[in-house]
C-alpha positions in Angstrom: 0.0 0.0 0.0 1.4 3.4 -0.9 1.9 6.2 1.6 -1.2 8.3 0.6 -3.5 5.3 1.1 -1.9 4.6 4.5 -2.5 8.2 5.4 -6.1 8.0 4.3 -6.8 4.9 6.2 -5.1 6.3 9.3 -7.3 9.5 9.0 -10.5 7.5 8.6 -9.6 5.2 11.5 -8.9 8.2 13.8 -12.1 10.0 12.9 -14.3 6.9 13.0 -12.7 5.0 15.9 -12.5 1.9 13.8 -9.3 -0.1 13.7 -7.1 0.5 10.6 -7.2 -3.3 9.9 -10.9 -3.1 9.3 -10.7 -0.4 6.7 -10.2 -1.3 3.0 -11.1 -0.1 -0.5 -14.7 -1.3 -0.2 -15.4 0.1 3.3 -18.6 2.0 3.5 -18.3 5.1 5.6 -21.9 4.9 6.7 -22.6 1.2 6.7 -19.3 -0.2 7.9 -17.9 2.6 10.1 -21.2 4.0 11.4 -20.3 7.6 10.4 -23.4 9.3 9.1 -25.3 12.6 9.0 -23.5 15.6 10.3 -20.5 13.4 11.4 -20.1 12.1 7.9 -20.2 15.7 6.5 -17.6 16.8 9.0 -15.4 13.9 8.1 -15.6 14.7 4.4 -14.9 18.4 4.9 -11.9 17.6 7.1 -10.7 15.0 4.5 -11.0 17.7 1.8 -8.8 20.1 3.8 -6.1 17.6 4.8 -5.9 15.9 1.4 -6.5 19.1 -0.6 -9.6 17.7 -2.4 -12.1 20.1 -3.9 -15.6 19.0 -2.7 -17.5 22.0 -4.1 -19.7 19.7 -6.2 -19.9 16.8 -3.8 -23.5 16.0 -2.9 -23.7 14.8 0.7 -27.3 13.7 0.3 -26.3 11.5 -2.5 -24.0 9.4 -0.3 -25.3 9.9 3.3 -28.6 10.0 5.0 -29.6 13.5 6.4 -29.9 13.5 10.2 -33.8 13.1 10.4 -33.8 10.3 7.8 -31.6 8.1 10.1 -34.6 7.0 12.0 -36.7 6.1 9.0 -36.8 2.7 7.4 -38.1 4.0 4.0 -36.1 5.0 0.9 -33.1 3.6 -0.8 -29.8 3.4 1.0 -27.1 5.7 -0.4 -23.6 4.3 -1.0 -20.6 5.9 0.7 -17.5 3.8 -0.1 -14.1 5.3 0.6 -13.0 5.0 -3.0 
């Protein structure tokens, strides 16, 4: 694994509280790590600053449930994989 991927996994591990060994290319931020709603938005914003990624056109609602929707069982589940 290259240094940038190691740094990304370390970042996600520290922000989510999930062990680095449980994070891989198909890890879902919401489903596997339990990071959702405002917490997911904060993680992505912090990620963009640290890794210098422009997220101006990133649609959080496309990949994460909004806070009130978390307690609803209706609607399709968005995908939020790391890569």
